[in-house]
C-alpha positions as a Markdown table, in Angstrom:
| # | Residue | x | y | z |
|---|---|---|---|---|
| 1 | Met | 80.4 | 105.8 | 106.5 |
| 2 | Ile | 76.9 | 106.2 | 105.3 |
| 3 | Gly | 78.1 | 106.1 | 101.7 |
| 4 | Thr | 80.1 | 103.0 | 102.3 |
| 5 | Cys | 76.9 | 101.2 | 103.8 |
| 6 | Leu | 75.0 | 102.3 | 100.9 |
| 7 | Ser | 77.3 | 101.4 | 98.2 |
| 8 | Leu | 77.7 | 98.1 | 100.0 |
| 9 | Leu | 74.0 | 97.3 | 99.3 |
| 10 | Phe | 74.2 | 98.3 | 95.8 |
| 11 | Phe | 77.6 | 98.2 | 94.4 |
| 12 | Arg | 79.7 | 95.7 | 96.2 |
| 13 | Glu | 83.1 | 96.2 | 94.4 |
| 14 | Val | 82.9 | 100.1 | 95.1 |
| 15 | Ala | 82.1 | 99.5 | 98.8 |
| 16 | Tyr | 85.3 | 97.5 | 99.4 |
| 17 | Leu | 87.4 | 100.2 | 97.9 |
| 18 | Ala | 85.6 | 102.9 | 99.9 |
| 19 | Ala | 86.0 | 101.0 | 103.1 |
| 20 | Ile | 90.0 | 100.8 | 102.7 |
| 21 | Pro | 90.5 | 104.3 | 104.3 |
| 22 | Ile | 88.2 | 103.7 | 107.4 |
| 23 | Pro | 91.1 | 102.0 | 109.6 |
| 24 | Phe | 93.4 | 104.9 | 108.7 |
| 25 | Leu | 90.8 | 107.5 | 109.6 |
| 26 | Tyr | 90.2 | 105.9 | 112.9 |
| 27 | Ala | 94.1 | 105.8 | 113.6 |
| 28 | Val | 94.3 | 109.7 | 112.7 |
| 29 | Leu | 91.4 | 110.2 | 115.0 |
| 30 | Ala | 93.0 | 108.4 | 117.8 |
| 31 | Leu | 96.2 | 110.2 | 117.2 |
| 32 | Thr | 94.4 | 113.8 | 117.2 |
| 33 | Asn | 92.5 | 112.9 | 120.3 |
| 34 | Asn | 95.6 | 111.8 | 122.1 |
| 35 | Leu | 97.4 | 115.1 | 121.0 |
| 36 | Glu | 94.4 | 117.1 | 122.3 |
| 37 | Val | 94.3 | 115.5 | 125.6 |
| 38 | Arg | 98.1 | 116.1 | 126.0 |
| 39 | Ser | 97.7 | 119.6 | 125.0 |
| 40 | Arg | 94.7 | 120.3 | 127.4 |
| 41 | Ala | 96.5 | 118.6 | 130.4 |
| 42 | Thr | 99.5 | 120.9 | 129.8 |
| 43 | Ser | 97.4 | 123.9 | 129.6 |
| 44 | Leu | 95.6 | 122.9 | 132.7 |
| 45 | Arg | 98.8 | 122.3 | 134.5 |
| 46 | Gly | 100.1 | 125.6 | 133.5 |
| 47 | His | 97.0 | 127.5 | 134.9 |
| 48 | Ala | 97.1 | 125.5 | 138.2 |
| 49 | Thr | 100.8 | 126.3 | 138.9 |
| 50 | His | 100.2 | 130.0 | 137.9 |
| 51 | Arg | 97.3 | 129.9 | 140.5 |
| 52 | Leu | 99.5 | 128.4 | 143.2 |
| 53 | Ala | 102.3 | 130.8 | 142.8 |
| 54 | Gly | 99.9 | 133.6 | 143.5 |
| 55 | Gly | 99.3 | 134.9 | 140.0 |
């Protein structure tokens, strides 16, 4: 991101090429975050059920 901003100041053509993957990176980050939240929720549900069952 910093490289894109700096190259935008000095090398405009390169900056546009460097900025192309940024939306894909945000999509991958959102997908990873969603999977992590689901995994954490499943893990917490498992611990809560285990505790309720008397274990």
